[in-house]
Phi, psi and omega in degrees: 000273180058023182275149175235183190289344179298342177280347183254128176299162186301317182295321176296317178302318182294325176295313181300315184296319179293320179296319179291335177290345181102358179296151179281160181302317176299319176293323177296317181297319177296315181301316185272359181059051175216179182276156175301322179305314179298313178301313177304315183293320176295311180302313183301316183298315178295319174307311185291318186294325183250011175052050167245162191231346181225165175301316180300314178300318179291323174301315179302312178299315176299322176293315183290337181266352178085013176286339176246140175279331183224162173290122185296340179282322185239356176056036174244152173305136184225151174213150177255122183263000000 
């Protein structure tokens, strides 16, 4: 794998951040002014690209890659050792 955030466009990173924060796909779509279909497409594409299968796996990946500044659960700085 070894992919980093430079491979994800800004809007995809924002989608990942909102998804990892626990927002529903309809809320992400509304916030980003796009369709739920687009949000589904982006999340599915990232799941496939990085071989993750759940929101939790994606959150762990996002934390490890530095895509999230804080842990979405506790809103504290977080790092995975």
